[in-house]
N, CA, C and O atoms as CSV, one atom per row, in Angstrom:
chain,resi,resn,atom,element,x,y,z
A,1,MET,N,N,-300.342,30.099,-141.003
A,1,MET,CA,C,-300.774,31.142,-141.881
A,1,MET,C,C,-299.545,31.762,-142.543
A,1,MET,O,O,-298.586,32.105,-141.852
A,2,ALA,N,N,-299.555,31.908,-143.825
A,2,ALA,CA,C,-298.415,32.450,-144.555
A,2,ALA,C,C,-298.543,33.969,-144.697
A,2,ALA,O,O,-299.628,34.501,-144.929
A,3,LEU,N,N,-297.423,34.639,-144.555
A,3,LEU,CA,C,-297.346,36.082,-144.730
A,3,LEU,C,C,-296.498,36.369,-145.954
A,3,LEU,O,O,-295.716,35.520,-146.382
A,4,THR,N,N,-296.642,37.529,-146.509
A,4,THR,CA,C,-295.764,37.983,-147.580
A,4,THR,C,C,-295.170,39.310,-147.138
A,4,THR,O,O,-295.887,40.291,-146.942
A,5,VAL,N,N,-293.851,39.327,-146.982
A,5,VAL,CA,C,-293.136,40.515,-146.526
A,5,VAL,C,C,-292.136,40.884,-147.606
A,5,VAL,O,O,-291.523,40.007,-148.214
A,6,ARG,N,N,-291.969,42.173,-147.847
A,6,ARG,CA,C,-290.983,42.620,-148.838
A,6,ARG,C,C,-289.585,42.631,-148.227
A,6,ARG,O,O,-289.399,42.993,-147.065
A,7,SER,N,N,-288.616,42.229,-149.030
A,7,SER,CA,C,-287.224,42.274,-148.604
A,7,SER,C,C,-286.798,43.728,-148.423
A,7,SER,O,O,-287.092,44.557,-149.283
A,8,PRO,N,N,-286.111,44.060,-147.325
A,8,PRO,CA,C,-285.669,45.443,-147.152
A,8,PRO,C,C,-284.534,45.829,-148.095
A,8,PRO,O,O,-284.196,47.008,-148.199
A,9,TYR,N,N,-283.948,44.869,-148.773
A,9,TYR,CA,C,-282.854,45.151,-149.702
A,9,TYR,C,C,-283.354,45.412,-151.118
A,9,TYR,O,O,-282.954,46.386,-151.756
A,10,SER,N,N,-284.232,44.533,-151.606
A,10,SER,CA,C,-284.668,44.650,-152.994
A,10,SER,C,C,-286.124,45.089,-153.141
A,10,SER,O,O,-286.516,45.547,-154.214
A,11,GLY,N,N,-286.923,44.962,-152.100
A,11,GLY,CA,C,-288.336,45.307,-152.182
A,11,GLY,C,C,-289.187,44.206,-152.775
A,11,GLY,O,O,-290.391,44.392,-152.952
A,12,ARG,N,N,-288.599,43.066,-153.087
A,12,ARG,CA,C,-289.367,41.949,-153.661
A,12,ARG,C,C,-290.085,41.180,-152.553
A,12,ARG,O,O,-289.562,41.062,-151.445
A,13,PRO,N,N,-291.276,40.658,-152.842
A,13,PRO,CA,C,-292.018,39.910,-151.830
A,13,PRO,C,C,-291.349,38.568,-151.519
A,13,PRO,O,O,-290.866,37.866,-152.407
A,14,VAL,N,N,-291.343,38.241,-150.220
A,14,VAL,CA,C,-290.772,36.984,-149.742
A,14,VAL,C,C,-291.847,36.294,-148.902
A,14,VAL,O,O,-292.343,36.890,-147.946
A,15,PRO,N,N,-292.225,35.042,-149.234
A,15,PRO,CA,C,-293.218,34.349,-148.408
A,15,PRO,C,C,-292.591,33.934,-147.076
A,15,PRO,O,O,-291.476,33.415,-147.036
A,16,VAL,N,N,-293.328,34.173,-145.981
A,16,VAL,CA,C,-292.829,33.932,-144.634
A,16,VAL,C,C,-293.917,33.230,-143.834
A,16,VAL,O,O,-295.095,33.566,-143.960
A,17,ARG,N,N,-293.534,32.258,-143.014
A,17,ARG,CA,C,-294.496,31.632,-142.112
A,17,ARG,C,C,-294.741,32.560,-140.927
A,17,ARG,O,O,-293.851,33.319,-140.544
A,18,ALA,N,N,-295.913,32.508,-140.353
A,18,ALA,CA,C,-296.264,33.395,-139.239
A,18,ALA,C,C,-295.366,33.142,-138.034
A,18,ALA,O,O,-295.044,34.088,-137.314
A,19,GLN,N,N,-294.952,31.907,-137.789
A,19,GLN,CA,C,-294.102,31.607,-136.631
A,19,GLN,C,C,-292.668,32.083,-136.821
A,19,GLN,O,O,-291.883,32.046,-135.873
A,20,ASP,N,N,-292.302,32.535,-138.037
A,20,ASP,CA,C,-290.953,33.035,-138.279
A,20,ASP,C,C,-290.826,34.528,-138.006
A,20,ASP,O,O,-289.754,35.097,-138.211
A,21,ALA,N,N,-291.879,35.164,-137.555
A,21,ALA,CA,C,-291.807,36.597,-137.240
A,21,ALA,C,C,-290.838,36.797,-136.081
A,21,ALA,O,O,-290.926,36.112,-135.063
A,22,GLY,N,N,-289.912,37.742,-136.244
A,22,GLY,CA,C,-288.893,38.005,-135.234
A,22,GLY,C,C,-287.606,37.248,-135.456
A,22,GLY,O,O,-286.626,37.484,-134.749
A,23,ARG,N,N,-287.579,36.352,-136.410
A,23,ARG,CA,C,-286.383,35.566,-136.694
A,23,ARG,C,C,-285.634,36.113,-137.901
A,23,ARG,O,O,-286.169,36.883,-138.698
A,24,ALA,N,N,-284.385,35.693,-138.009
A,24,ALA,CA,C,-283.575,36.072,-139.169
A,24,ALA,C,C,-283.970,35.189,-140.345
A,24,ALA,O,O,-284.046,33.967,-140.211
A,25,LEU,N,N,-284.221,35.806,-141.499
A,25,LEU,CA,C,-284.603,35.096,-142.715
A,25,LEU,C,C,-283.720,35.557,-143.856
A,25,LEU,O,O,-282.975,36.526,-143.711
A,26,ARG,N,N,-283.794,34.876,-144.987
A,26,ARG,CA,C,-283.018,35.259,-146.160
A,26,ARG,C,C,-283.958,35.580,-147.319
A,26,ARG,O,O,-285.005,34.954,-147.481
A,27,ASP,N,N,-283.560,36.578,-148.126
A,27,ASP,CA,C,-284.363,36.930,-149.292
A,27,ASP,C,C,-283.894,36.132,-150.498
A,27,ASP,O,O,-283.124,35.182,-150.356
A,28,GLU,N,N,-284.357,36.516,-151.689
A,28,GLU,CA,C,-284.044,35.746,-152.901
A,28,GLU,C,C,-282.563,35.749,-153.242
A,28,GLU,O,O,-282.089,34.842,-153.927
A,29,ALA,N,N,-281.818,36.754,-152.775
A,29,ALA,CA,C,-280.383,36.827,-153.058
A,29,ALA,C,C,-279.550,36.291,-151.895
A,29,ALA,O,O,-278.322,36.357,-151.942
A,30,GLY,N,N,-280.189,35.767,-150.863
A,30,GLY,CA,C,-279.465,35.196,-149.732
A,30,GLY,C,C,-279.068,36.212,-148.673
A,30,GLY,O,O,-278.289,35.886,-147.777
A,31,ARG,N,N,-279.582,37.435,-148.752
A,31,ARG,CA,C,-279.250,38.447,-147.755
A,31,ARG,C,C,-280.157,38.295,-146.537
A,31,ARG,O,O,-281.349,38.024,-146.678
A,32,VAL,N,N,-279.598,38.469,-145.349
A,32,VAL,CA,C,-280.328,38.263,-144.098
A,32,VAL,C,C,-281.151,39.502,-143.760
A,32,VAL,O,O,-280.665,40.629,-143.849
A,33,PHE,N,N,-282.401,39.274,-143.372
A,33,PHE,CA,C,-283.260,40.340,-142.874
A,33,PHE,C,C,-284.160,39.765,-141.794
A,33,PHE,O,O,-284.238,38.548,-141.625
A,34,TYR,N,N,-284.834,40.631,-141.071
A,34,TYR,CA,C,-285.671,40.236,-139.953
A,34,TYR,C,C,-287.117,40.658,-140.211
A,34,TYR,O,O,-287.363,41.727,-140.769
A,35,VAL,N,N,-288.061,39.830,-139.811
A,35,VAL,CA,C,-289.484,40.137,-139.930
A,35,VAL,C,C,-289.947,40.564,-138.548
A,35,VAL,O,O,-289.898,39.785,-137.596
A,36,LEU,N,N,-290.400,41.812,-138.447
A,36,LEU,CA,C,-290.798,42.382,-137.157
A,36,LEU,C,C,-292.248,42.841,-137.207
A,36,LEU,O,O,-292.744,43.216,-138.270
A,37,PRO,N,N,-292.934,42.814,-136.062
A,37,PRO,CA,C,-294.312,43.328,-136.048
A,37,PRO,C,C,-294.317,44.847,-136.173
A,37,PRO,O,O,-293.529,45.541,-135.531
A,38,ALA,N,N,-295.214,45.346,-137.007
A,38,ALA,CA,C,-295.327,46.794,-137.211
A,38,ALA,C,C,-296.186,47.411,-136.111
A,38,ALA,O,O,-297.008,46.732,-135.497
A,39,ARG,N,N,-295.989,48.686,-135.873
A,39,ARG,CA,C,-296.753,49.384,-134.835
A,39,ARG,C,C,-298.217,49.530,-135.226
A,39,ARG,O,O,-299.098,49.517,-134.367
A,40,ARG,N,N,-298.473,49.667,-136.514
A,40,ARG,CA,C,-299.849,49.841,-137.003
A,40,ARG,C,C,-300.528,48.514,-137.310
A,40,ARG,O,O,-301.630,48.497,-137.859
A,41,GLY,N,N,-299.897,47.419,-136.967
A,41,GLY,CA,C,-300.436,46.101,-137.271
A,41,GLY,C,C,-299.756,45.520,-138.495
A,41,GLY,O,O,-299.321,46.261,-139.376
A,42,GLY,N,N,-299.665,44.241,-138.557
A,42,GLY,CA,C,-298.994,43.576,-139.661
A,42,GLY,C,C,-297.504,43.386,-139.366
A,42,GLY,O,O,-297.067,43.484,-138.219
A,43,TYR,N,N,-296.752,43.120,-140.399
A,43,TYR,CA,C,-295.317,42.864,-140.255
A,43,TYR,C,C,-294.555,43.624,-141.318
A,43,TYR,O,O,-295.115,44.005,-142.346
A,44,TYR,N,N,-293.258,43.845,-141.066
A,44,TYR,CA,C,-292.395,44.490,-142.049
A,44,TYR,C,C,-291.010,43.869,-141.998
A,44,TYR,O,O,-290.631,43.261,-140.997
A,45,GLY,N,N,-290.257,44.023,-143.079
A,45,GLY,CA,C,-288.897,43.511,-143.162
A,45,GLY,C,C,-287.898,44.585,-142.753
A,45,GLY,O,O,-288.005,45.734,-143.181
A,46,SER,N,N,-286.924,44.208,-141.921
A,46,SER,CA,C,-285.937,45.155,-141.424
A,46,SER,C,C,-284.529,44.589,-141.610
A,46,SER,O,O,-284.329,43.375,-141.568
A,47,THR,N,N,-283.558,45.478,-141.817
A,47,THR,CA,C,-282.171,45.024,-141.954
A,47,THR,C,C,-281.522,44.792,-140.602
A,47,THR,O,O,-280.474,44.151,-140.530
A,48,THR,N,N,-282.125,45.302,-139.513
A,48,THR,CA,C,-281.583,45.111,-138.173
A,48,THR,C,C,-282.573,44.325,-137.327
A,48,THR,O,O,-283.766,44.276,-137.627
A,49,ARG,N,N,-282.065,43.717,-136.278
A,49,ARG,CA,C,-282.907,42.890,-135.420
A,49,ARG,C,C,-283.937,43.717,-134.658
A,49,ARG,O,O,-285.026,43.221,-134.367
A,50,THR,N,N,-283.617,44.961,-134.332
A,50,THR,CA,C,-284.528,45.789,-133.551
A,50,THR,C,C,-285.430,46.665,-134.401
A,50,THR,O,O,-286.428,47.183,-133.900
A,51,GLY,N,N,-285.107,46.843,-135.666
A,51,GLY,CA,C,-285.944,47.657,-136.543
A,51,GLY,C,C,-285.874,49.125,-136.177
A,51,GLY,O,O,-284.790,49.648,-135.920
A,52,GLY,N,N,-287.003,49.788,-136.151
A,52,GLY,CA,C,-287.052,51.205,-135.792
A,52,GLY,C,C,-288.033,51.944,-136.669
A,52,GLY,O,O,-288.504,51.413,-137.675
A,53,PRO,N,N,-288.345,53.184,-136.284
A,53,PRO,CA,C,-289.319,53.959,-137.055
A,53,PRO,C,C,-288.855,54.237,-138.491
A,53,PRO,O,O,-289.669,54.243,-139.413
A,54,ALA,N,N,-287.555,54.467,-138.681
A,54,ALA,CA,C,-287.066,54.750,-140.037
A,54,ALA,C,C,-287.203,53.518,-140.930
A,54,ALA,O,O,-287.598,53.633,-142.091
A,55,GLU,N,N,-286.880,52.345,-140.397
A,55,GLU,CA,C,-287.009,51.102,-141.173
A,55,GLU,C,C,-288.475,50.842,-141.519
A,55,GLU,O,O,-288.797,50.442,-142.638
A,56,GLU,N,N,-289.355,51.070,-140.552
A,56,GLU,CA,C,-290.775,50.826,-140.788
A,56,GLU,C,C,-291.333,51.810,-141.817
A,56,GLU,O,O,-292.138,51.426,-142.666
A,57,GLU,N,N,-290.917,53.063,-141.749
A,57,GLU,CA,C,-291.389,54.061,-142.708
A,57,GLU,C,C,-290.905,53.740,-144.117
A,57,GLU,O,O,-291.662,53.871,-145.079
A,58,ARG,N,N,-289.652,53.320,-144.243
A,58,ARG,CA,C,-289.129,52.948,-145.563
A,58,ARG,C,C,-289.914,51.766,-146.126
A,58,ARG,O,O,-290.221,51.722,-147.317
A,59,TYR,N,N,-290.235,50.805,-145.250
A,59,TYR,CA,C,-291.017,49.656,-145.696
A,59,TYR,C,C,-292.404,50.098,-146.165
A,59,TYR,O,O,-292.892,49.592,-147.175
A,60,ARG,N,N,-293.041,51.017,-145.468
A,60,ARG,CA,C,-294.368,51.504,-145.862
A,60,ARG,C,C,-294.316,52.187,-147.225
A,60,ARG,O,O,-295.255,52.072,-148.012
A,61,GLN,N,N,-293.229,52.896,-147.508
A,61,GLN,CA,C,-293.084,53.532,-148.815
A,61,GLN,C,C,-292.930,52.486,-149.906
A,61,GLN,O,O,-293.441,52.665,-151.011
A,62,TRP,N,N,-292.239,51.407,-149.614
A,62,TRP,CA,C,-292.038,50.358,-150.611
A,62,TRP,C,C,-293.308,49.583,-150.900
A,62,TRP,O,O,-293.460,49.036,-151.992
A,63,GLU,N,N,-294.221,49.527,-149.944
A,63,GLU,CA,C,-295.470,48.807,-150.171
A,63,GLU,C,C,-296.271,49.406,-151.310
A,63,GLU,O,O,-296.995,48.687,-151.999
A,64,SER,N,N,-296.155,50.706,-151.519
A,64,SER,CA,C,-296.930,51.355,-152.575
A,64,SER,C,C,-296.270,51.215,-153.944
A,64,SER,O,O,-296.901,51.518,-154.956
A,65,ARG,N,N,-295.026,50.766,-154.002
A,65,ARG,CA,C,-294.317,50.620,-155.279
A,65,ARG,C,C,-294.310,49.154,-155.721
A,65,ARG,O,O,-294.527,48.241,-154.923
A,66,SER,N,N,-294.055,48.961,-157.009
A,66,SER,CA,C,-293.872,47.599,-157.496
A,66,SER,C,C,-292.426,47.191,-157.204
A,66,SER,O,O,-291.574,48.066,-157.046
A,67,PRO,N,N,-292.121,45.885,-157.126
A,67,PRO,CA,C,-290.760,45.446,-156.813
A,67,PRO,C,C,-289.720,45.932,-157.817
A,67,PRO,O,O,-288.565,46.142,-157.447
A,68,GLU,N,N,-290.101,46.112,-159.064
A,68,GLU,CA,C,-289.140,46.538,-160.076
A,68,GLU,C,C,-288.746,47.999,-159.893
A,68,GLU,O,O,-287.615,48.384,-160.190
A,69,SER,N,N,-289.697,48.826,-159.394
A,69,SER,CA,C,-289.392,50.242,-159.238
A,69,SER,C,C,-288.807,50.565,-157.864
A,69,SER,O,O,-288.374,51.694,-157.633
A,70,ALA,N,N,-288.787,49.601,-156.955
A,70,ALA,CA,C,-288.238,49.850,-155.622
A,70,ALA,C,C,-286.721,49.995,-155.710
A,70,ALA,O,O,-286.061,49.199,-156.377
A,71,PRO,N,N,-286.167,51.001,-155.046
A,71,PRO,CA,C,-284.718,51.175,-155.105
A,71,PRO,C,C,-284.024,50.055,-154.354
A,71,PRO,O,O,-284.360,49.760,-153.208
A,72,ALA,N,N,-283.066,49.442,-154.997
A,72,ALA,CA,C,-282.330,48.358,-154.366
A,72,ALA,C,C,-281.279,48.942,-153.433
A,72,ALA,O,O,-280.499,49.811,-153.823
A,73,MET,N,N,-281.268,48.455,-152.197
A,73,MET,CA,C,-280.294,48.928,-151.222
A,73,MET,C,C,-279.030,48.101,-151.392
A,73,MET,O,O,-279.089,46.876,-151.494
A,74,ASP,N,N,-277.902,48.766,-151.422
A,74,ASP,CA,C,-276.645,48.048,-151.586
A,74,ASP,C,C,-276.373,47.177,-150.379
A,74,ASP,O,O,-276.763,47.496,-149.256
A,75,ALA,N,N,-275.698,46.073,-150.632
A,75,ALA,CA,C,-275.286,45.198,-149.540
A,75,ALA,C,C,-274.228,45.921,-148.716
A,75,ALA,O,O,-273.497,46.756,-149.249
A,76,PRO,N,N,-274.135,45.614,-147.418
A,76,PRO,CA,C,-273.130,46.278,-146.611
A,76,PRO,C,C,-271.724,45.976,-147.114
A,76,PRO,O,O,-271.436,44.865,-147.560
A,77,ALA,N,N,-270.862,46.972,-147.036
A,77,ALA,CA,C,-269.493,46.801,-147.515
A,77,ALA,C,C,-268.754,45.803,-146.623
A,77,ALA,O,O,-268.890,45.856,-145.401
A,78,PRO,N,N,-267.985,44.910,-147.207
A,78,PRO,CA,C,-267.244,43.965,-146.377
A,78,PRO,C,C,-266.166,44.692,-145.586
A,78,PRO,O,O,-265.662,45.736,-145.998
A,79,SER,N,N,-265.829,44.115,-144.442
A,79,SER,CA,C,-264.796,44.733,-143.624
A,79,SER,C,C,-263.444,44.594,-144.308
A,79,SER,O,O,-263.266,43.742,-145.179
A,80,ALA,N,N,-262.500,45.427,-143.913
A,80,ALA,CA,C,-261.169,45.402,-144.523
A,80,ALA,C,C,-260.493,44.067,-144.220
A,80,ALA,O,O,-260.454,43.655,-143.061
A,81,PRO,N,N,-259.965,43.388,-145.222
A,81,PRO,CA,C,-259.339,42.091,-144.982
A,81,PRO,C,C,-258.009,42.244,-144.249
A,81,PRO,O,O,-257.375,43.299,-144.289
A,82,GLN,N,N,-257.612,41.187,-143.592
A,82,GLN,CA,C,-256.309,41.161,-142.924
A,82,GLN,C,C,-255.212,41.131,-143.984
A,82,GLN,O,O,-255.437,40.633,-145.087
A,83,PRO,N,N,-254.040,41.650,-143.668
A,83,PRO,CA,C,-252.955,41.599,-144.640
A,83,PRO,C,C,-252.573,40.150,-144.935
A,83,PRO,O,O,-252.240,39.385,-144.030
A,84,VAL,N,N,-252.627,39.791,-146.200
A,84,VAL,CA,C,-252.351,38.414,-146.600
A,84,VAL,C,C,-250.878,38.086,-146.419
A,84,VAL,O,O,-250.535,36.960,-146.059
A,85,ARG,N,N,-250.016,39.040,-146.659
A,85,ARG,CA,C,-248.584,38.795,-146.588
A,85,ARG,C,C,-248.187,38.315,-145.189
A,85,ARG,O,O,-247.400,37.376,-145.071
A,86,ARG,N,N,-248.705,38.926,-144.142
A,86,ARG,CA,C,-248.366,38.524,-142.783
A,86,ARG,C,C,-248.898,37.121,-142.490
A,86,ARG,O,O,-248.216,36.317,-141.856
A,87,ARG,N,N,-250.088,36.836,-142.941
A,87,ARG,CA,C,-250.659,35.519,-142.698
A,87,ARG,C,C,-249.844,34.443,-143.403
A,87,ARG,O,O,-249.645,33.363,-142.848
A,88,GLN,N,N,-249.368,34.716,-144.616
A,88,GLN,CA,C,-248.538,33.745,-145.330
A,88,GLN,C,C,-247.228,33.533,-144.590
A,88,GLN,O,O,-246.743,32.405,-144.502
A,89,TRP,N,N,-246.651,34.602,-144.058
A,89,TRP,CA,C,-245.399,34.494,-143.336
A,89,TRP,C,C,-245.584,33.657,-142.069
A,89,TRP,O,O,-244.735,32.829,-141.741
A,90,LEU,N,N,-246.682,33.871,-141.368
A,90,LEU,CA,C,-246.966,33.114,-140.153
A,90,LEU,C,C,-247.161,31.635,-140.463
A,90,LEU,O,O,-246.656,30.780,-139.736
A,91,MET,N,N,-247.885,31.325,-141.529
A,91,MET,CA,C,-248.092,29.925,-141.903
A,91,MET,C,C,-246.771,29.269,-142.308
A,91,MET,O,O,-246.548,28.100,-141.996
A,92,ALA,N,N,-245.892,30.003,-142.997
A,92,ALA,CA,C,-244.589,29.461,-143.373
A,92,ALA,C,C,-243.742,29.185,-142.135
A,92,ALA,O,O,-243.043,28.173,-142.083
A,93,LEU,N,N,-243.792,30.057,-141.153
A,93,LEU,CA,C,-243.044,29.858,-139.915
A,93,LEU,C,C,-243.544,28.623,-139.173
A,93,LEU,O,O,-242.742,27.829,-138.683
A,94,ILE,N,N,-244.837,28.460,-139.087
A,94,ILE,CA,C,-245.408,27.287,-138.411
A,94,ILE,C,C,-245.026,26.012,-139.150
A,94,ILE,O,O,-244.665,25.021,-138.514
A,95,ALA,N,N,-245.097,26.015,-140.473
A,95,ALA,CA,C,-244.717,24.834,-141.256
A,95,ALA,C,C,-243.242,24.502,-141.058
A,95,ALA,O,O,-242.887,23.329,-140.952
A,96,ALA,N,N,-242.374,25.520,-141.007
A,96,ALA,CA,C,-240.942,25.274,-140.791
A,96,ALA,C,C,-240.690,24.695,-139.402
A,96,ALA,O,O,-239.863,23.795,-139.251
A,97,LEU,N,N,-241.386,25.195,-138.392
A,97,LEU,CA,C,-241.216,24.657,-137.036
A,97,LEU,C,C,-241.694,23.219,-136.941
A,97,LEU,O,O,-241.066,22.402,-136.268
A,98,VAL,N,N,-242.788,22.901,-137.601
A,98,VAL,CA,C,-243.287,21.519,-137.602
A,98,VAL,C,C,-242.300,20.604,-138.320
A,98,VAL,O,O,-242.035,19.492,-137.863
A,99,ALA,N,N,-241.754,21.071,-139.445
A,99,ALA,CA,C,-240.776,20.264,-140.185
A,99,ALA,C,C,-239.513,20.042,-139.355
A,99,ALA,O,O,-239.006,18.921,-139.309
A,100,LEU,N,N,-238.993,21.081,-138.699
A,100,LEU,CA,C,-237.797,20.924,-137.861
A,100,LEU,C,C,-238.073,20.005,-136.678
A,100,LEU,O,O,-237.214,19.211,-136.295
A,101,GLY,N,N,-239.248,20.104,-136.105
A,101,GLY,CA,C,-239.613,19.227,-134.997
A,101,GLY,C,C,-239.697,17.776,-135.422
A,101,GLY,O,O,-239.263,16.887,-134.690
A,102,SER,N,N,-240.254,17.527,-136.601
A,102,SER,CA,C,-240.351,16.140,-137.064
A,102,SER,C,C,-238.975,15.582,-137.418
A,102,SER,O,O,-238.716,14.404,-137.174
A,103,ILE,N,N,-238.080,16.402,-137.991
A,103,ILE,CA,C,-236.707,15.946,-138.285
A,103,ILE,C,C,-235.976,15.637,-136.985
A,103,ILE,O,O,-235.282,14.625,-136.894
A,104,ALA,N,N,-236.121,16.489,-135.985
A,104,ALA,CA,C,-235.471,16.252,-134.698
A,104,ALA,C,C,-235.995,14.980,-134.046
A,104,ALA,O,O,-235.222,14.219,-133.463
A,105,ALA,N,N,-237.298,14.741,-134.137
A,105,ALA,CA,C,-237.873,13.527,-133.565
A,105,ALA,C,C,-237.363,12.288,-134.292
A,105,ALA,O,O,-237.072,11.282,-133.646
A,106,CYS,N,N,-237.245,12.332,-135.626
A,106,CYS,CA,C,-236.742,11.198,-136.389
A,106,CYS,C,C,-235.287,10.915,-136.018
A,106,CYS,O,O,-234.912,9.754,-135.858
A,107,LEU,N,N,-234.458,11.959,-135.879
A,107,LEU,CA,C,-233.060,11.767,-135.493
A,107,LEU,C,C,-232.945,11.195,-134.090
A,107,LEU,O,O,-232.100,10.338,-133.834
A,108,TRP,N,N,-233.787,11.663,-133.186
A,108,TRP,CA,C,-233.748,11.167,-131.825
A,108,TRP,C,C,-234.124,9.685,-131.780
A,108,TRP,O,O,-233.481,8.909,-131.074
A,109,PHE,N,N,-235.160,9.283,-132.526
A,109,PHE,CA,C,-235.551,7.863,-132.534
A,109,PHE,C,C,-234.494,7.017,-133.242
A,109,PHE,O,O,-234.283,5.868,-132.854
A,110,ALA,N,N,-233.823,7.546,-134.267
A,110,ALA,CA,C,-232.783,6.780,-134.968
A,110,ALA,C,C,-231.579,6.549,-134.072
A,110,ALA,O,O,-230.992,5.469,-134.133
A,111,ARG,N,N,-231.182,7.501,-133.247
A,111,ARG,CA,C,-230.046,7.341,-132.348
A,111,ARG,C,C,-230.393,6.395,-131.212
A,111,ARG,O,O,-229.510,5.723,-130.678
A,112,ARG,N,N,-231.626,6.333,-130.843
A,112,ARG,CA,C,-232.056,5.514,-129.714
A,112,ARG,C,C,-231.930,4.026,-130.021
A,112,ARG,O,O,-231.719,3.230,-129.107
A,113,LYS,N,N,-232.053,3.640,-131.261
A,113,LYS,CA,C,-231.991,2.221,-131.634
A,113,LYS,C,C,-230.617,1.777,-131.719
A,113,LYS,O,O,-230.362,0.611,-132.021
């Protein structure tokens, strides 16, 4: 049996199989959401695996609106990236050690013959 659940990010309907309830799914933009059973019956889309009363209430409000008028929730902000400069320095150090090791190995094999 197919269900139609609104994405918690955009409010647009997403077709879902009944056996996918409780699993992580993706909406039209590729954002992950979860389909959870509602307390009043039926299912709703949640941004977290456990859901909650606030998520369910927001979903109920979106059911009465059209997808175009539903407020789009921003995607979560990405975490702060690691400093690139340090990573480049570390990779350069590893490359230099590998190069010195290979030169030493070549010299050792050349002297052995």
